[in-house]
C-alpha positions in Angstrom: 63.2 147.8 64.8 60.8 146.3 62.3 60.1 149.7 60.7 63.8 150.4 60.6 64.5 147.0 59.1 61.9 147.7 56.4 63.6 151.0 55.5 61.8 153.6 57.6 64.6 155.5 59.5 62.0 157.3 61.8 58.9 156.4 63.6 56.1 156.6 61.1 53.4 157.2 63.7 55.2 160.1 65.3 56.3 161.9 62.1 53.3 161.2 59.9 55.5 159.4 57.3 54.8 156.0 55.8 57.4 153.2 55.7 59.5 153.0 52.6 58.0 150.9 49.8 61.0 150.5 47.6 62.8 147.7 49.5 65.1 145.5 47.5 64.5 141.8 46.8 66.8 140.5 49.5 65.0 142.3 52.3 61.9 140.4 53.4 59.0 141.7 55.4 58.8 139.9 58.8 55.4 138.3 59.5 53.5 139.0 62.7 53.1 136.4 65.5 50.0 135.2 67.3 49.0 136.1 70.9 49.6 132.6 72.3 53.1 132.5 70.8 53.8 135.9 72.4 56.8 136.0 74.7 54.9 138.7 76.6 52.4 136.1 77.9 55.2 133.7 78.9 57.1 136.4 80.7 54.0 137.5 82.5 53.5 133.9 83.8 57.1 133.7 85.0 56.9 137.1 86.7 53.6 136.1 88.4 55.2 133.0 89.8 58.2 134.8 91.1 56.4 137.7 92.7 52.8 136.8 93.7 53.4 133.5 95.4 56.2 134.8 97.7 54.0 137.9 98.5 51.1 135.6 99.4 53.3 133.6 101.7 54.9 136.7 103.3 51.4 138.1 103.8 50.4 135.1 105.9 53.6 135.5 107.9 53.4 139.3 108.3 52.1 139.2 111.9 55.6 138.1 113.0 57.0 141.5 112.2 54.8 143.3 114.8 57.8 143.4 117.1 59.7 145.6 114.7 56.7 147.8 114.2 56.4 148.2 118.0 60.1 149.1 118.2 59.6 151.8 115.6 56.6 153.1 117.6 58.7 153.2 120.7 61.4 155.2 119.0 58.7 157.6 117.8 57.5 158.0 121.4 61.1 158.8 122.4 61.2 161.5 119.8 58.0 162.9 121.1 59.5 162.9 124.7 62.5 164.8 123.3 60.2 167.4 121.8 58.6 167.8 125.3 62.1 168.2 126.9 63.0 170.7 124.2 59.9 172.7 124.9 60.7 172.8 128.6 64.3 174.0 127.9 63.0 176.6 125.4 60.5 177.9 127.9 62.9 178.0 130.8 65.8 179.7 129.0 63.8 182.1 126.8 61.8 183.2 129.9 64.9 184.4 131.7 66.3 185.8 128.5 63.3 188.0 128.1 63.4 188.9 131.8 67.1 190.0 131.6 66.3 192.1 128.5 63.3 193.7 130.3 65.6 194.6 133.3 68.2 196.1 130.9 65.5 198.6 129.7 64.7 199.8 133.2 65.3 203.5 133.4 66.9 203.2 136.8 69.9 201.5 135.1 70.7 204.5 132.9 72.9 205.6 135.8 74.7 202.4 136.7 76.5 203.8 139.7 73.3 205.0 141.4 71.5 203.5 144.4 68.4 203.1 142.2 70.2 200.9 139.7 71.4 198.5 142.5 67.9 198.5 144.0 66.5 197.4 140.6 68.9 194.5 140.5 68.0 193.4 144.0 64.3 193.5 143.3 64.6 191.2 140.4 67.0 188.8 142.3 64.5 188.6 145.2 61.5 188.2 143.0 62.7 185.1 141.2 63.7 182.1 143.2 66.1 180.6 140.7 68.0 183.7 139.8 71.3 183.3 141.7 72.8 186.7 141.0 72.7 189.7 138.7 75.8 191.8 138.0 76.2 195.1 136.2 79.5 195.7 134.5 81.1 198.3 132.3 82.0 197.9 128.7 85.6 196.9 129.7 84.3 194.2 132.1 84.7 196.1 135.4 82.1 195.3 138.0 79.8 198.3 138.7 77.0 196.8 140.8 75.3 193.5 141.7 72.1 192.2 143.2 73.3 190.9 146.6 72.4 192.9 149.8 76.0 192.9 151.0 77.9 195.2 148.7 81.1 193.3 149.4 79.6 189.9 148.5 80.7 190.2 144.9 84.0 191.8 144.0 84.4 190.7 140.4 82.8 188.7 137.6 82.9 184.9 137.9 84.6 182.7 135.3 81.4 181.9 133.4 80.4 185.5 133.5 83.8 186.6 132.1 83.5 184.0 129.3 80.0 185.2 128.4 81.3 188.8 128.5 83.9 188.1 125.8 81.5 186.0 123.6 79.3 187.3 120.8 76.5 185.1 122.0 74.2 186.4 124.8 73.6 183.0 126.5 76.2 180.7 128.0 75.7 177.4 129.7 77.8 176.1 132.6 77.2 173.2 135.0 74.1 173.7 137.1 73.4 177.3 135.7 73.2 179.3 132.6 74.0 183.0 132.1 72.3 185.7 130.1 73.6 189.1 129.1 71.9 192.2 127.8 73.2 195.8 127.0 71.5 198.8 128.7 72.0 200.9 125.5 72.6 200.2 121.9 76.1 201.8 121.7 79.3 199.7 121.9 80.3 201.3 125.2 77.1 200.5 127.0 77.2 198.7 130.4 76.0 195.1 130.4 73.7 193.1 132.7 74.6 189.4 133.3 72.1 187.2 135.0 73.0 183.8 136.4 70.0 181.4 136.6 70.0 177.9 138.3 69.0 174.8 136.5 67.3 173.4 139.6 63.8 174.1 138.4 64.6 172.6 134.9 66.0 169.5 136.6 62.8 169.1 138.6 60.7 169.4 135.5 62.7 166.8 133.7 62.6 164.4 136.6 58.8 164.8 136.6 58.7 163.9 132.9 60.8 160.7 133.4 59.1 159.6 136.6 57.6 156.1 136.2 59.5 155.4 132.9 62.7 153.7 131.9 64.1 156.9 130.3 67.1 159.0 131.3 67.7 162.5 130.0 71.0 164.3 129.8 71.4 167.9 128.6 74.9 168.4 127.3 76.9 171.4 125.9 79.0 171.1 122.7 82.1 170.4 124.7 80.4 167.5 126.5 79.6 169.1 129.8 76.4 168.0 131.6 74.6 171.2 132.6 72.2 169.4 135.0 74.9 167.7 137.0 73.2 164.3 137.4 75.3 161.8 139.4 74.8 159.0 136.9 76.1 161.0 133.9 78.0 158.5 131.6 80.8 160.9 130.6 82.8 158.6 128.4 79.8 157.3 126.5 78.5 160.8 125.9 81.9 161.9 124.6 81.8 159.0 122.1 78.3 159.8 121.0 79.1 163.5 120.7 81.5 162.6 117.8 78.7 161.0 115.9 75.8 162.5 114.0 72.5 163.1 115.7 70.1 160.1 115.5 69.2 156.8 117.2 71.8 154.3 118.2 71.7 150.8 119.7 74.0 150.3 122.7 74.9 146.7 123.4 75.7 145.7 127.0 79.3 145.8 128.1 79.0 142.5 130.0 76.5 139.7 130.5 73.4 140.3 132.6 72.9 143.9 131.4 70.2 144.9 129.0 70.9 146.7 125.7 69.9 150.3 125.5 68.5 152.6 122.8 69.9 156.2 122.8 68.5 159.1 120.8 70.7 162.1 120.2 69.0 165.3 119.0 70.2 169.0 119.0 68.7 172.2 120.3 70.4 174.4 117.7 69.6 177.8 119.0 71.4 177.1 122.3 74.1 174.8 121.1 72.9 171.9 123.2 72.3 168.2 122.6 69.7 166.1 124.5 70.5 162.4 125.0 67.6 160.1 125.8 68.6 156.6 127.1 66.0 153.8 127.2 66.3 150.2 128.3 65.4 148.1 125.2 66.1 144.5 126.4 62.6 143.2 125.8 62.3 144.9 122.4 65.6 143.4 121.2 64.6 140.0 122.4 61.4 140.1 120.4 63.2 141.6 117.4 65.8 138.8 117.5 63.2 136.1 117.5 61.3 137.8 114.6 64.5 138.3 112.7 65.6 134.6 113.1 62.3 133.3 111.8 62.1 135.8 109.0 65.6 135.1 107.9 65.0 131.3 107.6 61.8 131.9 105.7 63.5 134.4 103.4 66.3 132.1 102.7 63.8 129.4 101.6 62.0 131.9 99.4 65.3 133.1 97.9 66.2 129.5 97.0 62.9 129.0 95.3 63.2 132.3 93.5 66.7 131.5 92.4 65.7 128.2 90.8 62.7 129.8 89.0 64.7 132.9 87.9 67.5 130.7 86.6 65.1 128.6 84.6 63.2 131.5 83.1 66.3 133.6 82.5 67.9 130.8 80.6 64.9 130.2 78.5 64.2 133.9 77.8 67.6 135.6 77.7 69.8 133.1 75.8 68.5 134.2 72.4 68.6 137.9 73.5 72.3 137.4 74.5 73.0 135.9 71.1 71.4 139.0 69.5 73.4 141.2 71.7 76.7 139.5 70.8 75.9 139.8 67.1 75.0 143.5 67.6 78.4 143.9 69.4 80.1 142.3 66.4 78.3 144.7 64.1 79.2 147.7 66.2 82.9 146.6 65.9 82.7 146.7 62.2 81.5 143.2 61.2 78.4 144.3 59.2 77.9 140.7 57.9 77.0 139.4 61.4 73.6 137.6 61.4 71.6 135.9 64.1 70.5 132.2 63.6 67.2 131.9 65.6 64.2 129.9 64.3 61.7 130.5 67.1 58.3 132.1 66.2 57.9 134.4 69.3 59.0 138.0 69.7 62.7 137.0 70.0 62.6 135.2 66.7 60.8 138.3 65.3 63.5 140.5 66.8 66.2 138.3 65.3 64.7 138.5 61.8 64.4 142.3 62.1 68.0 142.5 63.3 69.2 140.5 60.3 67.2 142.6 57.9 68.4 145.8 59.6 72.0 144.5 59.4 71.6 144.0 55.6 70.3 147.5 55.2 73.0 149.0 57.3 75.7 147.1 55.3 74.1 148.4 52.1 73.9 152.0 53.4 77.4 152.0 54.8 78.7 150.7 51.5 76.7 153.4 49.7 78.0 156.2 52.1 81.6 154.9 51.7 81.3 155.1 48.0 79.8 158.6 48.2 82.5 159.7 50.5 85.3 158.3 48.3 83.8 160.0 45.2 83.5 163.4 47.0 87.1 163.0 48.3 88.4 162.2 44.8 86.7 165.3 43.4 87.9 167.6 46.2 91.5 166.4 46.1 92.0 166.2 42.4 94.3 168.8 40.9 92.2 169.2 37.7 88.6 168.8 36.7 89.5 166.0 34.3 91.4 164.1 37.0 88.4 164.3 39.2 86.2 162.8 36.5 88.7 160.0 35.7 89.3 159.2 39.4 85.5 159.0 40.2 84.9 156.7 37.2 87.8 154.4 38.1 86.3 154.1 41.6 82.8 153.3 40.3 84.3 150.6 38.0 86.1 149.1 41.0 83.2 149.0 43.4 80.7 147.7 40.8 83.3 145.3 39.3 82.5 146.6 35.8 84.7 146.0 32.8 84.6 149.6 31.6 82.6 152.8 32.1 82.2 156.3 30.9 81.0 159.7 32.0 79.1 161.7 29.4 78.2 165.4 29.9 75.9 167.7 28.0 77.3 170.6 26.1 76.4 174.2 26.8 73.2 174.3 24.7 72.0 171.0 26.2 71.7 169.3 22.8 74.6 166.8 22.7 76.2 164.3 25.1 80.0 164.0 24.8 82.3 161.4 26.5 84.4 163.4 29.0 85.9 160.4 30.8 86.4 156.7 29.7 88.1 154.1 31.8 88.8 150.4 31.5 89.0 147.9 34.4 92.3 146.6 33.2 94.8 148.9 34.9 97.8 147.0 33.5 97.0 148.4 30.1 98.7 151.6 29.0 97.0 155.0 29.3 96.6 155.1 25.5 94.9 151.7 25.5 92.6 152.7 28.3 91.6 156.0 26.6 89.2 155.9 23.5 90.6 156.9 20.2 87.5 159.0 19.4 85.4 161.1 21.7 81.8 159.8 21.1 79.0 162.4 20.8 75.3 161.6 21.0 72.3 163.7 20.4 69.9 164.2 23.3 67.5 161.2 23.2 69.8 159.1 21.0 70.6 155.7 22.4 70.2 154.5 26.0 72.5 157.2 27.3 70.7 159.9 25.4 67.3 158.7 26.6 68.5 158.7 30.2 69.9 162.3 29.8 66.6 163.4 28.3 64.1 161.7 30.7 66.2 161.7 33.8 65.3 158.1 34.5 67.9 155.4 35.0 68.0 152.4 32.7 69.2 148.8 33.3 69.7 147.0 30.0 70.2 143.3 30.6 70.7 142.4 26.9 72.2 145.2 24.8 72.2 143.1 21.6 68.4 142.7 21.6 67.5 146.2 23.0 66.6 148.5 20.1 67.5 151.6 22.2 71.2 150.6 22.4 73.5 152.2 19.8 76.8 150.4 19.4 79.7 153.0 19.1 82.3 150.7 20.5 83.5 149.6 17.1 84.9 153.1 16.5 87.4 152.4 19.4 88.1 148.7 18.7 86.1 147.7 21.8 83.9 144.7 22.3 80.2 145.4 22.3 78.8 145.1 25.9 76.2 142.6 26.9 74.7 144.5 29.9 74.6 148.2 30.5 73.6 150.3 33.5 73.1 154.0 32.8 72.0 156.6 35.4 71.5 160.4 35.1 73.6 163.1 36.6 71.1 165.7 37.8 71.7 168.9 39.7 68.6 170.7 41.1 66.4 168.6 38.9 68.3 169.5 35.7 70.2 166.8 33.8 73.9 167.5 33.2 75.0 164.1 31.9 75.0 160.3 32.5 77.2 157.6 34.0 77.5 154.3 32.0 78.9 151.0 33.3 79.1 147.8 31.2 79.5 144.1 32.0 80.6 142.9 35.4 84.1 141.4 35.4 82.8 138.4 37.4 80.2 137.6 34.7 77.3 138.3 37.1 74.6 140.6 35.6 73.8 144.0 37.1 70.8 144.0 39.5 68.2 146.5 40.5 70.2 146.9 43.8 73.2 148.0 41.7 71.0 150.4 39.9 69.7 152.0 43.1 73.2 152.2 44.6 74.7 153.8 41.4 71.7 156.2 41.3 72.3 157.3 44.9 76.0 157.8 44.2 75.3 159.7 41.0 73.0 162.1 42.9 75.8 163.0 45.2 78.5 162.9 42.5 76.5 165.2 40.2 76.6 168.0 42.8 80.3 167.5 43.4 81.1 167.4 39.7 79.0 170.5 39.0 80.8 172.4 41.9 84.2 171.2 40.5 83.2 172.3 37.0 82.1 175.8 38.2 85.4 176.1 40.1 87.4 175.0 37.1 85.6 177.6 34.9 86.2 180.3 37.4 90.0 179.8 37.4 90.4 178.7 33.7 90.9 180.8 30.6 88.0 180.3 28.1 90.2 179.9 25.0 93.2 177.9 26.2 91.5 176.2 29.2 94.7 177.0 31.2 94.6 178.7 34.5 94.0 182.5 34.5 96.6 185.0 35.6 95.0 185.8 39.0 94.9 182.2 40.1 98.4 181.7 38.7 99.7 184.6 40.9 98.0 183.2 44.0 99.6 179.8 43.4 103.0 181.3 42.7 102.8 183.2 46.0 102.0 180.0 47.9 104.8 178.1 46.1 107.3 180.8 47.0 106.3 180.6 50.7 106.7 176.8 50.7 110.1 177.0 48.9 111.3 179.5 51.5 110.1 177.4 54.4 111.2 174.0 53.3 114.2 175.0 51.1 113.3 173.1 47.9 114.0 174.5 44.5 111.4 176.5 42.5 111.5 177.6 38.9 109.2 179.8 36.8 109.1 179.3 33.0 107.5 182.0 30.8 107.3 182.0 27.0 105.8 184.3 24.4 104.5 183.4 20.9 106.8 184.9 18.2 105.2 187.0 15.5 101.6 186.0 16.3 100.4 189.4 15.0 101.6 188.3 11.5 99.4 185.2 11.7 96.4 187.4 12.7 97.1 189.8 9.8 97.5 187.0 7.3 94.8 184.6 8.3 92.5 186.4 10.7 92.0 186.6 14.4 90.3 183.2 14.6 93.4 181.6 13.2 95.5 183.3 15.9 93.1 181.8 18.5 93.6 178.4 17.0 97.3 178.8 17.3 97.0 179.8 21.0 94.7 176.8 21.7 97.1 174.3 20.1 100.1 175.8 22.0 98.1 175.5 25.2 97.2 171.8 24.3 100.9 171.1 23.8 101.8 172.8 27.0 99.2 170.8 29.0 100.5 167.6 27.4 104.1 168.4 28.4 103.7 169.4 32.1 103.6 167.1 35.1 100.5 166.7 37.3 102.1 168.9 40.0 103.1 171.7 37.5 100.8 174.8 37.2 100.4 176.1 33.6 98.6 179.4 32.9 97.9 182.0 30.3 99.7 185.0 31.6 98.9 187.5 28.9 97.5 187.9 25.4 100.3 185.8 23.8 102.3 184.9 26.9 102.2 181.7 28.9 103.8 180.6 32.2 104.5 177.4 34.1 105.3 177.0 37.8 107.8 174.1 38.2 108.0 173.1 41.9 111.0 171.0 43.1 112.8 171.9 39.9 116.1 173.6 39.5 117.0 176.0 36.6 119.0 173.3 34.9 116.1 170.9 35.0 113.7 173.6 33.8 116.0 174.3 30.9 115.6 170.8 29.7 111.8 171.0 30.0 111.7 174.4 28.2 113.9 173.3 25.3 111.7 170.2 24.7 108.6 172.4 24.8 110.1 175.0 22.5 111.2 172.4 20.0 107.9 170.6 20.1 105.9 173.8 19.4 108.3 174.7 16.6 107.9 171.3 15.0 104.1 171.3 15.2 102.2 172.2 12.0 99.0 173.9 13.2 96.0 173.8 11.0 94.5 177.3 11.4 91.2 177.4 9.5 92.1 177.1 5.8 95.9 177.4 6.2 98.6 175.5 8.0 101.1 177.6 10.0 104.2 177.1 12.1 105.1 179.3 15.0 108.0 179.6 17.5 108.2 180.7 21.0 110.8 182.7 23.1 111.3 181.3 26.6 112.6 182.8 29.8 113.6 180.9 33.0 113.8 182.4 36.5 114.8 180.5 39.6 113.7 181.3 43.1 116.4 182.9 45.3 116.5 183.8 48.9 116.2 187.5 48.2 112.8 187.1 46.4 109.9 187.7 48.8 106.9 188.2 46.5 105.6 186.6 43.4 106.0 189.7 41.2 109.7 189.7 41.9 110.1 186.2 40.4 107.9 187.2 37.5 110.1 190.3 36.7 113.1 188.1 37.2 111.8 185.6 34.5 110.4 188.3 32.2 113.9 189.8 32.0 115.2 186.4 30.7 112.3 186.3 28.2 113.1 189.8 26.9 116.7 188.7 26.4 115.4 185.7 24.3 113.4 188.2 22.2 116.3 190.6 21.8 118.7 187.8 20.8 116.6 186.7 17.8 113.6 184.8 19.2 113.0 181.0 19.2 115.4 180.5 22.0 115.5 179.9 25.8 117.4 182.1 28.2 118.0 181.5 31.9 118.3 184.7 33.9 121.7 185.0 35.8 121.4 184.8 39.5 121.2 188.3 41.0 120.4 189.5 44.5 116.9 190.7 44.7 115.4 192.7 47.5 111.7 193.0 48.5 
């Protein structure tokens, strides 16, 4: 923040750039603070007291949590016991699964109805003690053969065997037994073997694991059935646990005198089973409660101490920061004059001073950007190049509170400066009083403005009367000589195009170096916009008359016709032609004719409104678009213009001539679709004025036009 407050918008260490050295007088560099005044040291002491002392006390009391550690170890042992049970189940089920698959590949079963097939089933049934029965059925579930000696012992598939037959899985668990199926061949119509295996051996294995412990195991299917058929199976409790996720749960006793239990629920995913391990945890909970009670009391004491210390340090350390945050919030809401009043010498005081300096720079930069934006907006929205210059100058006079100002631009050969815009702060005066009587011209290097244009360096003159560079031309316009002057160059791509001059603040305060820097920053942006506006104005203006060219005129006429059609307001086109201009050219030369055209264009520009669009339509022909104007209103305008031109005595070189114009008026009608139709409409009226003796105005009768 210190670098930003000193004018560096980026990190100088990371970008290789040095901090800005051109800070203004009101932005002071913040001094560094000593180590023992550092808030870092104070914060470190506070954090040490809040953390190290409680940790040392807790370390001496840590042995009291051994009960909790023992409980965690006990749970870990239960999980290991689960892994052992899972291993036993995997071995038991997968062994008989492989055995059934091996039997299905016996070649004697390729003929399921044969005696050899039944003999193979009986051999496997007799070889394994826990195989209860083996059946061989067709693809439609019809019993073909079985493993019992008595052929009438099994007449159809049992309910679990039928369920397994219709399932896509090849293993199905039922109470006290599980069933495995395997196809003899790979085709869909192949007969199936279904083996029924007792859980008796698995139950004995689990009883051996739990012997001498306080564990109980239950192997449960997804629908809550106990497949081992233990007599102490807690069906309701298991059903409740089945609805929960797998994990460890504490079961409190239902009535006094019973011990709490710890139950672990974990899945055997490949078989769709869940194992529940119940353990008596009364002693563990008794120790845990004792440890918890003691730890809670001690923790509450530590919390009280920590709260007191944290409150003290937070009040001492954060109050100034909160004040800075509030001021920053005010600044973010638009109050750029918000400042922090902190007199401490630590980092917070340093931060507050940086914040105040940064706020001053932000306020200055926002003011500068706002002025630049307004200048650019004025140039872009002005109807003419001259309006853009006048609008920008008035805005500069307003924001700098100057009494008057001017914009001077270089001519084409870069030898002279000419006043292109002059404005006075007094807006109550008439336009003639605010506009100079004579357009002042300076040679390059003459006076303060000429020196600024020549060198490209801004000048702040604090006493114009004693400065030898100042040339007083204000007497020519009956103006008071200024006391202070600020003059900055208008440069585009390093080339000077003119200067901006402001004189005497209206509040009697002198201009400062800060004003000079601000005006120079605005001028740099303004010069580019003025140059773009000038180039655009040149591209659409006629070189002799400085009116709009015909192409631009036709584009604007097309747009105005569309608007008139859409919104229904009146639109009139006025066109006039100079009468007998060829005689002037023959008698006084071509240059005299050009002077006549220029003077007529000047009179036209002086007669139209700001919203009207005057243009040079042909060699001797002019046109004006009058929006929101009826033919009757246009007739009044045209007659005044015609009479003014006829009364004007034009000094053309060595002679003085008078000329007249013939005027035609055409009004937009609903049948007109394109601009050339309205032009033809108006030129018809103009031709009638010519045919009827010239120096007259004709309004074309309304006719129906078609596109």
